[in-house]
Every structure is written in C-alpha cells, then in structure tokens.
N, C-alpha and C positions, 0 to 999 in steps of 0.2 A: 187452711193449708194442711194442718195436721190430719185432717180426716182423709185427705187424698194423698198423703205421703206415706213412704214405706219406713222412712227413717228421718227424724227431725233431731238437729243438733245445735246446740247453743253454747257458745264459748266467746271469749273476749281475748284480745283485740279483734274488732271485726276486720280489720286488715288481714289478719291471718286467714279468716275464712275467704275472703276475696281472693287471696293468693292460692287458696286450695282450689277455687273455681278455675283460676287462670291456669293452674298446673294440671287440671283435668281430673283431681282426686275427689272434687265434690261437683255434683250436676248444676247446683244453683245456690244462690244466697238471695233472701228477700229481706229487705230492711224497710221498716215502716215508720221510723221515728229516728231523729238525729242524724241526719244523712249528710250533712256539711263536713263532717271529719273524715269521710270516706273516700274523699277524691282520689287519694294515691292508690287505693286498693281497686277502686272502679277503673282507673286508668291501666292498671295491671290485667284486669280482665279483658278490657277493649283491645288492648296491644296483643294480647294472646289469642284474639280472635272471638272472644265471647261477646255476648249481646247485653246491653245495659239499657234499660227503658224504665219509664214509670209504669204503674199498673194498668195504665190506659194504652200502652204500646208505643207511647211517644218517646222520643230520645231524651235520656236522663239530662236534668239540669241541677246544677249545684243548689240552687233555691228551691228545688222540688221537696215534697214531703215524704217520698218513699221511692224504692226502686227495685227492680229484679235484675240481678246479674246472673246469667245462666250460659251453658253451652248452647250453640245453635240449634242442636238436635233436641233439646228439650225446652227451649225457651218458650215457644208457642204454647205447648200444652200447659206449662206452668202459668203462662199468662192467662189462660182460659180459667184456671182454677182460681187464681188471684181476682180476677176481674168479677167472677161470679160471687166471691166472698164480699168485695168491695160494694157491689150493688145490693146484695141481698141480705 
C-alpha cells in the first residue's frame, strides 16, 4: 500500500483514525491485524456513509482478519491495490 499511497499515517488509538475517515478528513484506513476491538470505529464509518469490507471486497465481519474502511469514491481503487498486495 505504501508504494501506491501519497501519504501513510500511523497513530493510535485506531478508533481515532476511523473517526477521521467517518468525518471525511482521511480517505481510508486499512487494518490487517487485531480487528475485533475496532467495531465502534467501523460503525462510525458505516453510519457516515463509508464502505467497510475485507480485502476481498466482502462485507466486514467481526471475526475477519482485516478490513478496509474508506470513502465511497476511493474504496474501489484502494481495494484493487490491497488485493494485488494480498495475492502477490
């Protein structure tokens, strides 16, 4: 993802990053580990109109291993980048 991104930001807690996506201040958040504790932030994104899926594009589940939370306009493109990374 970093090879395809203009800017990568890492901070904690993750719910803050998800709130930034929900508010439209960040385009997306990709989480690839420890996703169970992020349910509240994921709900914020979904309620704000964002899209949250696993990296295969399936709806996110609490038992999943990863997720992509993004604005509708960038979700598809980000999913393509992540899918290529996961496969290859």
